[in-house]
N, C-alpha and C positions, 0 to 999 in steps of 0.2 A: 151506706157510708157509716163508719165507727163511733162510737159513744163519743169518745173524744171530739171527732172532726165534726161530730153535729156541735157539742158544747162551743167549739172555737168560733163553727158557721154562726150561733145565737150569740155570741159575744160580740162579735165583728157589727152583725148588725145592730144591736145595742150601742155602740158606738158611733156606728154611722146616723143612727135617728138621732141619739144627742149632739152631736154637730150638725144634722140638717133644722131641730129645733132650735141650736144657738143660731144660727145664721141667719131663718127665719125670723127670731125677735129680734133681730139686730137691724132686719131692711125693716122690720116695722119702727122701729127708732124705741125699742124697750131695751135699754143695753143692760138692765140691771139682771131680767127673764134670760137674756143671751149669756151674759157673764156665768148664770146660775146653770145652764144647759153646758155652756163650754166645759165650767169645771167639772159635770160631772163626766164628759167626753175624758177630758185628762185623766181623771181619777180612774178609768177604765183603761184606759191606755196610756201610761205615765211615760210611756218611752217613744210616743211620737210626739217629736218636737212640730210639727205644723199645726195640733191641736194645741200643744203649749203656744206659738205665736198669736193662735188665733186668741185664747183667752189673754195674754198679755197685752195683746192691741184693743180689747173692749175696757181692758184695764185702766188705760190711759185717760187720762184727765178726771176721771171718778175714784180712781186711788194708785197713785201715781209712785208709792212705795212698793205696792204690790205687782203693779207692772214692773219696775224697776228690778226687783225680785224675781221674776220668771221670765224676763228677758235675759237676765243674766244666767238663768238655770240654763236656757238653750244654747246657751255661746260656751258653757262648760265642757258641752260634748261638739259643737258644729259652728263654725266660723260663718255665721251667716248675717247676709247685709239687712234684711230686713229686724235683726236682732239686735243689732250693731246701733240700727236708727232708732228701733224703739226705744232702745235705755239710754241714747244720748236724748232722745225728746222727755224721757219718764224725767230723767235728771235733771235738765233745763227746768220742766217745771215746777222741781221740786226746789229749785235755785239753788241747787250744787254743780255752779257755773264749770268747776274746775273737772269734776267727774264727767259732765257732758262734755268737756273739750275732750277728755282721755278718750270717750268711746266714740268721739267723731273722727278723731284723728284714726284710729283702729278701723272704722269704716274706711275715709278715704285712701288710707295707705295700703288696705288689702282688697277692695272690690272697687270694679269701673264706677264711675260718678252718675246716680239716674239721676233725673231731672227733680226730682220728690225730694231730693236734699238739698239741695240751693238754700230756699228759706232758711233753714233751720242751721245749716251753716254759717249763714250771713249773723244771724243773731249770735250762735255761742263766740263766733270769733271776738264782736264788740263787746259780748257782756265778759271774756275771759281777755279781752287785751289783746289778745294774738290779731297780727298784722295784717290776717287775711286766710284765706283757706285754697288748696287747690286740688284738684283730681285728674282723674284719667277718665276723659266721658267714653262711656257705654258703646261699643261695638267699634271704636274710633281710633284713630293713633294721633289723640290729640287732646292737650291740658289743658282744662279751664281752671282759669286764675283768676279770684276776687280778692281786690284789696280792700280793707278798711278805711282808708285813706291813700289819695296819689302819689305814686311813688315809680320806681324801678323794678323791674321783676327780673330776676337772672335766674335760669333755669340749668340742668346740666342733667346726661344721663351716663350713668358711671363716672363722672369726673370728668367727661365731654360738654362744652356749654352747647346749648341749643338755640336756634330761635335768635328773634330779633327784641331785646328788650325794649319794652316801650310802656308808656304809664298807662295806668288801668283807671277807670273813673269806680270811685265808691258805688255800691250797688244796696247797702244798706239806708233805709228811712227810719228817721230816728222815733217815730211816729207808729212804727208797725208793730203790732201785739204779737207775743210768743206763739209758735205753732200750737191747736190744740194735740191733734196727733196726726202721724202720719197713716195715709191709706193707703195699708198694706197690701189690699188686694188690686189696687189700681197703679201699676207702678209708671204707668205714663201718664199723670194727671196732668193739669195746666198748669203747673210752677215750671216758670224757664230758666234755662241757662244761658240767657243773651246779653249779658249788662255786662262779661267778664272777657277779659285778654284770653286768649288762645295761639296756643303753642304747639307744632306741629312735630311730633317724634319721628325719627329716621325710621325706615322701613323695618331695618333689622329687632327694634326695639323687644319684641316675643323674650328675645334671647337675652339679655341684657339683664344688671340687677335690679337698681332704683335708679328713678330720679330723685333729683333736688330742685327745691323749689324758696327760691327765699328774695325778700325786699331787704335793704340795709344788712345787716348781717343776722336776720333771724329767718328762720323758718316758718312759712304758711301750714297750718294744719292741715294735716296730710301728708308734709313733707317729712322724710324721704319715703315718695309712693314706692311700694314695693313692687315693680313692674314683673319681676318672677310669678308672683303671688297671680297677679290678675292676668297673665297669660299661661297659666298651667293648665295643661288639658288633661282629664281624668277620662279615663274610657277602657277598651277589650276590643281586642280583632283575634278574628280565628278563620279559618279557612272551611269551607263547606264545598259541595260538590260543584257548582257553580262560579264561585267565585270567593270573592272576599265579603266577611261580613262583621259589625260589630256596633257599636255605640260610642259617644264619646261628648263631652260637656266642656266649660269652663268654669268651676264653682267663681271664680275671681268677677267674671265677666258672664253671669247668666243667660243674660237677653241676646247673648252674640254667638251666631251660628259657626259649631267650630269648623276650623279651616284643618285638612289633613293634607298630607301627602303621602306617594306611595314610591318608594324606591324601589329599582330594580338594577343592579350595576347604576353605570352614570346616568339613568335614563329617569324623571320622576314624572308623576301622576301626579295632578292638586285636584281637590276637592274641598265641597262645604258641605256639610253634614245638615238639615233641617229638619229631619220630620221626627217630632217628640215621639217619644217613648217611656214607658215608667220601669226604673229601674229598683227595686228593693233594697234598702242597706242605705241608702245617700242620704245627704242631710237634708233637711225639711225646706222646701221648694226649690228643690234641684228640677232642672230641666234636662234632663240626655235628650241626644238623638240617636237615631238609628241609621244606619246603612248598610247596603249591601251592592257589590260591583261585579259586574260579570268578569270573568278570564278574560273575554274577549275585550273591554274596555280598557285593561291594564297592560301596561310594556310584557312585552314577549322576555324572555329569558329563564334559564333554569337557578342564577342565583335567589337567595331566599329575599324576598319580599317586606321591605321594612316600611312600618307606618308611624309615621309622625304628628305632632301635634305642631300648633303655631311656636310652640315653645322648643322646639326640636328635642324632645323627648319621644324617643319610641313607645308607644304604647302596651301596655301587659298583651302577651300574645303575641308580641311583635318579637324575631323575625317570623315569617310564616314561608314555610315551604308550599311550593305547589304541588299539588297532590298529582302522582300517577294515578294509572286505574287499578293499580289494586289498592290502593289506602284511600281511595275517595270513599267518604262516608255516605251509606243511604240515606240520605234525609228526605226521599220521596219530593225531590226539586226545589224546597223551600230550605230557607236559612235557618240555623238554630234561632230561638226565641231571644234578645236579647235579654231576659232574665236568666234564662240558662247559662248565660255569657257571664254574671256576675258570681266572682270567686268568693263564694260563701263558703270553703271546706273548714272544717274545723279539725284541729287536729285532734287524732284519737285518745282518747283518754287512758293515763298510764296508772298503773299502782304505784303511789309513791313510796319509798323505802321507811323500814321501819325502823331504820338508827335512830332521827328523831324521838321518837318515843321511848327510849331508853332512858330506865330511872334516871334523874339528876340531882336524887336526894329532896326533890318537892314531894309532899304526901298529897296522894290522891285523892278527890271523893269521885265516886260513880255515880250517874244520874241516869235513869231510864226514864224513858218518854217515848209516844208518838212524835208523828209527823205531818199533823194536821192544824199547827199553829194555834191562834185562836188564846182565849185564856190561860189553859196550861202551858202555851209556849212563854208565855209573858213572866208566869210564875218560873220555868224554866230559867230564863235571862236572870229573873232576879236572884236564883241561887246562884247560878255562875259566878254573877257579879259577888255575891255575900261570900264566897268562897276563896275568890281571886282576892279578894281584897284580905281574905286572913292566910294568905300567903301559899294557899294552896292549888293545885291544878283539878278542875271541874271537867273531866270525861263524860261527854254526854254518849247515849247508843240509842240511835231512834231506827227507826224500821225505813228501808229506802223508800222511795217515793217516784213512780207507783211502787204499792208492796209488792216483791216479788222472794221474801223470804231471806233477805240479805237484811244485815243491819251495818248502819254506819257508823263509825266512832268517832268522834267531832272532841278536838279540845282546842282553848285559843292558842293561837300563834303555831299551831302544828298541823299539817298535811291529815286531810281524810282520809280512813281505810274503812274497805269494805270489804265485808265476811259474808261466807256464805254460808246460812244456817241450815239443817244442822249439822253438815258435813264440815264447815272448818269451827265448830266451837272449841276446841282442842285450842287451835290456834291463837282464837280471840283469849279465851281463858287465860293461855301465856303472855299474851299483851299487859292483859288486866293487873297479872300478878306483876308484871315488870314495872308496873307505873307506881306502886308500893301504895295501894287505897287504904284509906284507915276506916273509910266509911261507906255507905252506898244509899241513893233515897231512890225508891220505887214510884214514880210519879204517874205510871200509863204503861199497858203491854199492849196498845191497842197495835194491830197488825205486825207485832213480832212474834217470831217462831218459840213457842213453846220452852226452849231449850234457855232463854235467855234467865228463868228464874233458878234453875240449878246452876248455872254458870255464875250468877251472882251469889249463891248460897255457899258454894265451892272456894270464894274468895276468903272465907271466913273473919269477914269483918261486920259491924253490928250493921242495920238496914232500918231506915225510917218506910213505913208505907202511907201513901199519901191518897186523900179521897176529894180528886176533883170532879167526880160523875159517879157513878153506878155500875161500872166495867166491872167490878169484884164480885156481883151477883148477877146482874142484869147485861143480856146479851146485845139487850136492845140500846145498851148505855145508857139511858135516858127517861127510862120508866114510862117510853109511849110506847101502846099496843095497836091493837084493832083502832081501825077508826081516827088515826093520831091524835090521841086521847089517853091523859096519865091513866096506867092501868090500875091503879089503885095498890098497887105491891102483893099481890097474891100469894097463895100456894106454890111452891115450886112444882108441882102437877099443871098448874094453869101457867106457871110460866112456861114451861116445856110445848104445852100445847100451843101456845103465841108465838114462841121460836119455829115451831113445826110449822105452824100455818104461816107466818109472814115473814120469816129469816131472821139470822143474826148477823148483827155490825160488825162481830169477830173475825179473823178470818181462819181459825182453824175449827174442824170439826169436834166439838164439845157438849156433851150433854149437861142440861142443867144443873145438875145433881153432881157430875164429876166437877163445874167450876167452883160450887160452891165447895167442895170439900179440898178443891185445891187453895182456893182463897183463905179459906178458915186456917188449914195450913201454915202458906206465907203469912196471913196477919198475925196469928197466935206466934209465929218466931221473930217477928220482927220488935226491935227493939222498942219504937212507937208506933203506933197508929194516930196519924195526924188527920183533924178535921177542923175547916175553916169555919164551923159553926155548932151550934148546939143541936141544930134541924138536922142537918149532914151525921154528926155523931150518935143523933139517936136512929137514925132509918140504918145505919151501918149495925148498929148492937140489935136493931130487931131483927137482922138477917144471919149474924152471926152473935148470937145469945152468950155473954160474958165477956166481949169484946169491950176493953173501956179505951175509946179513942180521947186523945188530947185536943182539947182545943184551943186552934191557933189562927186568928181571924188573917187574913190576907191582908187587910188595911184595919185602920184603928178608924171607926166612923165619927168617935168623939171629936176627931182633932182636923175632919174636914172644915176647912173656913166657909162661911158663908160669902160668896161672893158675890159682885154687885150686881143688881135687879137687870134684867135682861131689856130694854128695850121692848116693849109691846106694839104692836103693830094693830091700827084699828079695824075692824070689820072681820074676817070671816076667822075662826077659830082653828088655830095651828097646833096639831099634837106630834110631839117628837117622839117618835121611836129610834133606840140608837145600837150597832152592832150587826153581826151577820145572823140575818135572820131565814132561819131553816124551818123545818115543821114542828120540831120540839120547843123553835125559838117563838112558836106562836105566828107565821107566816097564813095560814089559814084564816085564824081571829082577826087578824088585820085587813086580809082581803074581803072577808065577808061584812067587817065594819067600815069597809072603804066604800063599798058594793052598797050598803043602808045607806049610807049618807048620799050618795049620788040618786039613789032609786027616791029616797025624802028629802031631796032637796036640801039636805042640811045644812047650816054654816059653820063648816066643819070639814079641814083638810089633815092629812099626815105627811109626814115627810120622816123619811127614814134617813139616819145619819150614818152611811154605813151599804151596806149589799143586802141583797136577797137571793132564796134560790129560785126566783123565777120576776124580773123585776118589770118585763112586761106588761105581763097580766096587771102587775099593779100599777103601773100608769095607765093602761089602757082603761082604767076605772076613771081618771080625770082627777080623783081626790087623792093620788099619793105622787109624792116626787122624795124619788130614790139619788142621794147625791152619788153614791159610789165609792169604794172602800177607801180607808185612811190611815194613816200610820198613828200610833198610840199618840205621841204626842200630839196630833192635830185634834185629839177627837174633842176637847172642850172646847177650844175655838171653832171649830168647824159645828157642833151643835147650837153653841150662841149667835153662830149666825145663819140661822134658823129662824130666827126670832119666835120662838113658839111659846105658847101662852102655858103648854104643860107636858109632862112625858106621860108614855106609856111603855110597860112593861108587860108584853101579849106573852109571856113566854107561859106555856102550859105543863112546864115541869117540876119536881121540885128542885132548881139549883142547889148548888153547893155554895155559892157566893153570888156571881153576876159582877163583872167588871163595868157592863154596861151602868148599870143600876149608879156604881159611883160616880162614873165619867159625867151622866146626867145630874145629880146631885153637886160635883164641881160647876158644872155648867150652870147652876143657880138654879134649876127646874124642881118641882113638885112631880113627885113619879104615884102616878097607877098602876097596880101589880094587883096580880091574882092572888087568892090568900092560901099560899102556898109554898113552901121551900124556903130557902133562908132569905129572898129579898123582903117574903112578908115579914121576919124574922127583924129583918135590919131597919125595915117601915115601923112597925111598931116599938122596934128601941128607940129611934130617932126622931118618930111623929114627922119625917119629911118626907109626906105622900098619904096615899089612902089607898084600902083595900077591898077587892072586888071578890064575890063569890065565884069559884070556877067555873058554875053553870052557867054565868049570863050567857044571853042571848046579844047579839051584835047590835039591835035594837034600845037594851039597856044599857049596853056598854058605852055606847053614843050618846045618848042622854044624862048618861053620871059624867062623862067625860067635859059636855056641853055644861051642867049645872054648876060644876066644879070651877070652869075657866071662867064662868061668870059672877062668881061667887054667890052663887046661890045652894048651896051646898057641898057639905063636907063629911062625909062617911064617919063615922066616929072611929077610932084606932085604940082598939085595946093596948095598955100598956103590960108587960107583964115579964120581972125577971125568971119566972120559972116557963117561960113558955115551951109549949111541946106542937110538934105538927100535928093538924088537924088534919090531914090528909096523906 
């Protein structure tokens, strides 16, 4: 198994574990814990609509605005009955009856009626003043009709009247309580559709367009019913050596077994497909069925076989030619798997034309960065927005991901272009010159081909060099060496020994001395070398004597508003860690603290608002919960939701800024951090936390966290405007 495949397998196990824990908590009646685990599962697999449905269903009755938002998210990309039902229920409980009626109308008009819809439909009809509701019963050709008051029903299919209109008594009791939430896991539970009128549709209804149901001159909720949508059959068919095979289902009537017909000339063969099968790529809670039919069971003839659904449309793959001996596929007597029949082909990538990139009179700024995301990417997005706001075109150069020597050129509103370096460096230089650049910013060169530097300098424009980490002089990037510890920034000879022994994170083969020489040339040729803090500037000057970086903080700590306090939960002390926690961000420190808390039975737990390099190992301690990744705009809200007593920044390297620290402060938490790097500088300056010696043991760290959380101790913070790094 490749490393990539192994990572995918591990990730899938994490998702499955989170879902299983969420469902177990729900079964035990702990809805809060269920929501916590299902939210983690959703963050790990945001494209999985089934997980999103589960999370939304848990929120009903406890957090109806969130439930409505989550159900609506599902419906953006998938027309799913359970999502419409959940959305209608959440809106009803929010007393937004008009919106609840709109959601219910979509459900009834596009999906077959399930028994658990009836009670909600009755109450929404009454709350909105609708005359009643109607729906096509699942798996049948019968319309169910419920009126809010006695009256006559008129129904038609494509304009032609059907049935014998007759009175329908109301099925709504005025003393009924509104539903708490639908049971999404049991579509056949005890609600009954037994008091409504029923109208039988003509046999050819699956090929009709719509059914209208009215009383007086008013449509019932759900009318007009889109019969074409409910009857629609999706699937695929193909030939194999023994016959026909494929899969089919009815998205608007998912519990109905699809009825298919095979036509050869004037002969018809009918079949009902019942065997459920898993087909990737379908909407959440889909129920496709597989089929395989031997040639001997099919009508004889040389004409192509046409396979149609109940709606009269042919399945993809139809018509099918009966293969002769020379064209029969060798499938060892077994039909191809339904998964293999799923048409998931992706159009081959095409290199976009370069005409759109020709200069249009707008001056450009070139930004060079890596493709690893994180804090650097957030700074890049800020820079792009800044330059765009000034009327300039921001052009970003980042290495391909995964890195293969190519560079991808991006600009807002233009197609991305890919250049193979160093082979196409002349073409890249021609493109950039044509964009009329006026300046450049060097943010990061990780995974770039070294020819990027001479390309930028050949443009002849001033450039700024930024300090986001220490890749300018450290091939390990973050000054973390043997034993995953801060290296102390030794002389170049020791750095070379470190790289020789444990490797470099730079893609190129370059010795430490050569890296220092190249960086010195680039840095001293820059218009400005920009560092976000005094600590970062001092470290750059230490390794490049004579360099005078300009200090421009990423944010103004003094302008951070003090948020309202986080409601404290009595009992166990909960400590929040934020961000993506890798080795240099203190993963082993956090793991050791969690194990110590477990081994000493401390009243202490940790929650990571983010992700780590090994969630499972942390979860297995029983003292750490990991939420999963988050979007930048979600950070503060997610941190506050953890109801932590304080925060811990376990980073072991001298960070140049730390957006995680900012997010923790914005969430209203005081932060414990090691006395190293810019975080220590910022905590000293603001007083929003306390500092720990870098070499503390896990036992000492935990004791300090507990003491601070309980108000028994606060380590003094030295305030100094002339702070210099102590490590």
